[in-house]
Every structure is written in structure tokens, then in C-alpha cells.
ChimeraX commands (.cxc) that place a marker at each C-alpha (Angstrom):
marker #1 position 20.37,211.07,138.69 radius 0.5
marker #1 position 20.26,210.30,135.07 radius 0.5
marker #1 position 17.12,211.42,133.11 radius 0.5
marker #1 position 15.12,208.57,131.65 radius 0.5
marker #1 position 13.40,208.33,128.45 radius 0.5
marker #1 position 11.18,205.53,126.63 radius 0.5
marker #1 position 11.92,205.55,122.91 radius 0.5
marker #1 position 9.34,203.76,120.39 radius 0.5
marker #1 position 10.61,202.68,117.02 radius 0.5
marker #1 position 14.61,203.21,118.11 radius 0.5
marker #1 position 15.82,200.52,115.52 radius 0.5
marker #1 position 14.63,202.45,112.68 radius 0.5
marker #1 position 16.41,205.20,110.82 radius 0.5
marker #1 position 15.40,208.22,113.08 radius 0.5
marker #1 position 14.47,206.43,116.25 radius 0.5
marker #1 position 18.58,204.77,115.99 radius 0.5
marker #1 position 19.87,208.35,115.45 radius 0.5
marker #1 position 17.67,209.66,118.30 radius 0.5
marker #1 position 18.54,206.79,120.75 radius 0.5
marker #1 position 22.15,207.41,120.05 radius 0.5
marker #1 position 21.98,211.32,120.74 radius 0.5
marker #1 position 20.12,210.99,123.91 radius 0.5
marker #1 position 22.62,208.28,124.99 radius 0.5
marker #1 position 25.30,210.64,124.24 radius 0.5
marker #1 position 23.72,213.37,126.38 radius 0.5
marker #1 position 23.64,211.34,129.33 radius 0.5
marker #1 position 20.01,210.23,129.19 radius 0.5
marker #1 position 19.04,206.59,130.59 radius 0.5
marker #1 position 17.52,205.35,127.26 radius 0.5
marker #1 position 14.99,202.46,126.99 radius 0.5
marker #1 position 14.08,201.28,123.62 radius 0.5
marker #1 position 10.69,199.90,122.81 radius 0.5
marker #1 position 11.52,197.36,119.73 radius 0.5
marker #1 position 9.98,194.37,118.04 radius 0.5
marker #1 position 13.30,193.28,116.80 radius 0.5
marker #1 position 15.64,192.12,119.54 radius 0.5
marker #1 position 18.39,191.33,117.56 radius 0.5
marker #1 position 18.39,194.41,115.72 radius 0.5
marker #1 position 18.70,196.35,118.87 radius 0.5
marker #1 position 21.65,194.43,120.12 radius 0.5
marker #1 position 23.60,195.06,116.73 radius 0.5
marker #1 position 22.72,198.57,116.65 radius 0.5
marker #1 position 21.97,200.12,120.16 radius 0.5
marker #1 position 23.23,197.70,122.63 radius 0.5
marker #1 position 26.80,199.38,122.40 radius 0.5
marker #1 position 25.28,202.56,123.57 radius 0.5
marker #1 position 24.11,201.38,126.82 radius 0.5
marker #1 position 20.45,201.12,125.52 radius 0.5
marker #1 position 17.95,198.94,127.53 radius 0.5
marker #1 position 15.32,196.65,125.94 radius 0.5
marker #1 position 11.52,197.01,126.37 radius 0.5
marker #1 position 10.03,194.48,124.20 radius 0.5
marker #1 position 6.93,195.21,122.46 radius 0.5
marker #1 position 4.38,192.18,122.67 radius 0.5
marker #1 position 1.83,193.64,120.20 radius 0.5
marker link #1:1,2 radius 0.2
marker link #1:2,3 radius 0.2
marker link #1:3,4 radius 0.2
marker link #1:4,5 radius 0.2
marker link #1:5,6 radius 0.2
marker link #1:6,7 radius 0.2
marker link #1:7,8 radius 0.2
marker link #1:8,9 radius 0.2
marker link #1:9,10 radius 0.2
marker link #1:10,11 radius 0.2
marker link #1:11,12 radius 0.2
marker link #1:12,13 radius 0.2
marker link #1:13,14 radius 0.2
marker link #1:14,15 radius 0.2
marker link #1:15,16 radius 0.2
marker link #1:16,17 radius 0.2
marker link #1:17,18 radius 0.2
marker link #1:18,19 radius 0.2
marker link #1:19,20 radius 0.2
marker link #1:20,21 radius 0.2
marker link #1:21,22 radius 0.2
marker link #1:22,23 radius 0.2
marker link #1:23,24 radius 0.2
marker link #1:24,25 radius 0.2
marker link #1:25,26 radius 0.2
marker link #1:26,27 radius 0.2
marker link #1:27,28 radius 0.2
marker link #1:28,29 radius 0.2
marker link #1:29,30 radius 0.2
marker link #1:30,31 radius 0.2
marker link #1:31,32 radius 0.2
marker link #1:32,33 radius 0.2
marker link #1:33,34 radius 0.2
marker link #1:34,35 radius 0.2
marker link #1:35,36 radius 0.2
marker link #1:36,37 radius 0.2
marker link #1:37,38 radius 0.2
marker link #1:38,39 radius 0.2
marker link #1:39,40 radius 0.2
marker link #1:40,41 radius 0.2
marker link #1:41,42 radius 0.2
marker link #1:42,43 radius 0.2
marker link #1:43,44 radius 0.2
marker link #1:44,45 radius 0.2
marker link #1:45,46 radius 0.2
marker link #1:46,47 radius 0.2
marker link #1:47,48 radius 0.2
marker link #1:48,49 radius 0.2
marker link #1:49,50 radius 0.2
marker link #1:50,51 radius 0.2
marker link #1:51,52 radius 0.2
marker link #1:52,53 radius 0.2
marker link #1:53,54 radius 0.2
marker link #1:54,55 radius 0.2
view
């Protein structure tokens, strides 16, 4: 079973690299983001799930 992680700020510089590294290591990554379009461009190819921030 894949280890799961919820990552905030995943479309920022550090968060993006962190999400990519976790995905490569086999983690099931869910990203909490404000900009869904940016997630689609940057992280969707890595299989990162979306958790939309409603704040």
C-alpha cells in the first residue's frame, strides 16, 4: 500500500519539487492548492491528486 501525504503549497517552488520527489519515491500525493490550472500544468503529469483550498 502506498504511503499517503497531503502537501500544502504544492504549486510553489519548494512545494512543486517536494511533490515531485515524493511522487517519484512512491508516495500517493494529494496537493492542497488555490490555483487548479497551475496544478494541472505542473503536477498532474506526476499523478498528484487535487484537494482544492476554499479559503
